[in-house]
C-alpha positions in Angstrom: 127.2 102.1 142.0 126.7 100.5 138.6 126.8 102.4 135.4 123.4 102.8 133.7 123.4 101.0 130.4 122.6 103.1 127.4 122.1 100.4 124.9 119.7 101.2 122.1 116.4 99.3 121.9 116.3 96.9 118.9 112.9 96.0 117.4 112.3 92.4 116.4 110.1 91.6 113.4 107.3 90.9 115.8 107.8 94.3 117.4 107.7 96.0 114.0 104.5 94.2 113.1 102.9 95.1 116.4 103.9 98.8 115.9 102.7 98.8 112.3 99.3 97.4 113.3 99.0 99.7 116.3 99.8 102.9 114.3 96.9 102.1 111.9 94.4 102.6 114.9 95.7 106.1 115.8 93.6 109.2 115.4 95.2 112.5 114.4 95.9 113.6 118.0 97.4 110.3 119.0 99.5 110.1 115.9 101.0 113.5 116.7 101.7 112.6 120.3 103.3 109.3 119.3 105.5 111.0 116.7 106.6 113.6 119.2 107.3 110.9 121.8 109.4 108.9 119.4 111.2 112.0 118.1 112.2 113.1 121.7 113.7 109.6 122.3 115.2 108.9 118.9 118.7 108.4 120.5 117.2 105.3 122.2 116.5 103.5 118.9 118.7 102.1 116.2 118.7 104.3 113.1 116.8 101.6 111.0 114.1 101.2 113.7 113.7 105.0 114.0 113.4 105.3 110.3 110.9 102.4 110.2 108.7 104.1 112.9 108.9 107.5 111.1 107.8 105.8 107.9 104.8 104.1 109.5 103.8 107.3 111.2 104.1 109.1 107.9 101.8 106.6 106.3 99.2 107.1 109.0 99.5 110.8 108.7 98.7 110.5 105.0 95.8 108.3 105.7 94.4 110.6 108.3 94.8 113.6 106.0 93.0 111.8 103.2 90.1 110.8 105.5 89.9 114.4 106.9 89.8 115.9 103.4 87.0 113.5 102.4 85.0 114.4 105.5 85.4 118.1 105.0 84.5 117.9 101.3 81.2 116.3 102.4 80.9 119.0 105.2 80.7 116.2 107.7 82.2 118.0 110.6 81.4 115.3 113.2 83.3 112.8 111.1 86.2 115.2 110.8 86.3 115.7 114.5 86.3 111.9 115.0 89.2 111.5 112.6 91.2 114.1 114.5 90.3 113.3 118.1 89.2 109.7 118.0 86.0 110.6 119.7 82.5 109.9 118.5 82.2 113.2 116.8 79.7 114.6 119.3 
């Protein structure tokens, strides 16, 4: 029986660009789920790739927070729900 390889995944520049663009489309719920998924598997990534993913998720969290605050300031609760859940706000 062969040993299972435990090599760390290494992200290419193309992988990073794909991740960065994909993170921008996440709603609040998806962002939290993605962050938790990556956190639970951080040992599978190189330190620099893990830090890159945390940084991009942090940026998206900030963007979501800003959008949410603007929606709540306008008392637009349908928009706030859409920001958090990705739904149509209905």
